[in-house]
C-alpha positions in Angstrom: 18.8 -8.6 -16.3 19.1 -6.8 -12.9 22.9 -6.7 -13.1 22.7 -5.3 -16.6 20.2 -2.7 -15.5 22.3 -1.6 -12.5 25.4 -1.2 -14.7 24.0 0.3 -17.9 20.6 1.8 -16.9 19.8 5.5 -16.5 20.0 6.3 -12.8 17.9 8.9 -10.9 17.9 9.8 -7.2 15.1 11.2 -4.9 15.2 11.0 -1.2 15.7 7.4 -0.1 15.1 5.9 -3.5 17.4 5.3 -6.5 15.7 4.2 -9.7 17.5 2.4 -12.6 15.7 2.5 -15.9 16.5 1.0 -19.3 14.1 0.8 -22.2 16.4 -1.3 -24.4 17.0 -4.4 -22.3 16.8 -7.5 -24.6 14.4 -10.3 -23.7 11.8 -8.2 -21.9 8.5 -9.9 -22.4 6.3 -7.3 -20.7 6.3 -3.6 -21.3 7.9 -3.2 -17.9 9.6 -5.3 -15.3 10.3 -4.2 -11.7 12.9 -5.2 -9.2 12.9 -3.9 -5.6 16.3 -3.8 -3.9 15.8 -3.4 -0.2 18.8 -4.4 2.1 18.4 -6.4 5.3 19.6 -3.4 7.3 16.4 -1.6 6.4 14.5 -3.7 8.9 13.1 -7.2 9.4 11.3 -9.1 6.7 7.8 -7.7 7.6 9.1 -4.1 7.2 10.9 -4.9 4.0 7.9 -6.6 2.5 5.7 -3.7 3.4 8.0 -1.3 1.5 7.9 -3.6 -1.5 4.1 -3.7 -1.4 4.0 0.1 -1.3 6.4 0.4 -4.2 4.6 -2.2 -6.3 1.3 -0.4 -5.7 2.8 2.9 -6.7 4.6 1.5 -9.7 1.4 0.1 -11.0 -0.2 3.6 -10.8 2.7 5.1 -12.8 2.5 2.3 -15.3 -1.2 3.1 -15.9 -0.3 6.7 -16.4 2.2 5.7 -19.1 5.3 7.0 -17.2 6.9 3.5 -16.9 8.3 1.6 -19.8 11.2 -0.7 -20.0 13.0 -2.4 -17.2 13.1 -0.7 -13.8 14.9 -1.5 -10.5 14.2 0.6 -7.4 16.8 0.6 -4.6 15.9 1.8 -1.1 18.3 3.3 1.3 17.9 3.8 5.1 15.6 2.4 7.7 12.0 1.2 7.0 10.8 2.6 10.3 11.7 6.2 9.2 9.5 6.3 6.1 5.8 6.3 5.3 3.9 5.3 2.2 3.2 9.0 1.3 7.0 9.8 1.5 7.8 6.9 -0.9 5.0 7.8 -3.3 6.2 11.4 -3.4 9.8 10.3 -4.0 8.6 8.1 -6.9 6.5 10.9 -8.3 9.6 13.2 -8.4 11.7 10.5 -10.1 9.2 9.7 -12.8 8.3 13.4 -13.4 12.0 14.3 -13.7 12.5 11.4 -16.1 9.8 12.4 -18.6 12.2 14.5 -20.6 14.5 11.4 -21.1 
């Protein structure tokens, strides 16, 4: 599913985040599925997991607001030390607000 999403999904960029979204992926049992792609060069496991927790928390909030539907993959670029939770949340907000017209 992730490979299909990365190749055929709608892609949006904001800051250090790239989001791939596809509402038509076959076999999706939930109303959304999330994948978090954070490379090892972003930092050690503790830092990468912290980023994933922040993204998961924020994605749940957007899901409750009805802005998330379909399959989603979020790719992070850069170093984990250089980013805060507020910066990630603002980048996600820009991505989902720009994607409302799609």
